[in-house]
N, C-alpha and C positions, 0 to 999 in steps of 0.2 A: 359146627359154629351154632353159634347163634343167629334168630332172623331176624332182626339189624345191620351183624356183617356178612350176612348175605345177601340182604337184597344191596348197601352199602359196595360188595364186589362185584354185582349184575348190572346197579349202577357209572359202574366203575367198565367194566366190558363196554358197556354199549359207546357210552360214550368215548372212552378208544376209539372202537370199531368206526363207528364218528367220523375222529381227526383222524381215523389211517383210511377209512376209503377221500379222504377230501384229495387228504393229499397220493392216493394210488389213481385217482380220475374213476371212481366205480364206487357206487354205490356201498350201504353203510352191510343190507344186506348181503354181499358179495366176501365181502374176509371174512373170512374161517379161522377160527385159531385151534390153533392147536395143543399142549405141552409134551416135555420131554418128560423121562425120566426124573430127573433131577425137577423137571416142575417147569422148567427155563415155555413161558411161551414163542413157538414158532405162524408161520403167516404156510395154509396150508395151500391159498391160493397165489400164492406167491414166495414164492421157500425164497429165490435167489433176497430174496432181502429181512432184514433181520428188524426182532423185534423187544421194545423192556415195557415193558407193566412195572413198577409198585403204586402202593401208594398206604399211607395212614393217617390216620382218620378220614375225615373230606378230603384231601388231594392224594389225583391218582395225576401220574406221570405218566407219561410216553414216546418211549423216546423209537425212532425208526431209520435204519441203517439199508445201507448200500451198497448191499455181498460184506463188511466185515460186520463177526461179531459185537455186536454192542452191550453195553449195561446204565442205567442210570437205579437206583434209591434218593430215597422222596423218605421224609420224616420229621414225624408233626413234636413242636419241641417242646420241653421240660422240664418244669425245673423236678432238679435234683439236692436233695434232702444233703 
């Protein structure tokens, strides 16, 4: 991963933490991510909640579920020749 992509990933996770913390009524620094072997995110400190984070270009989509598995995807539109 190049430095620009790593920076975008970091920025998107910071924003995701802030949004999730607001919904959970906690502080962003209390939101802890972990990843499954398949790369799916989960919340260490709220295992009863499901989370999905998708990134494409400068966009980040965060979905938070109440116990049910949830998935979300965002893709930047590109022209196809």
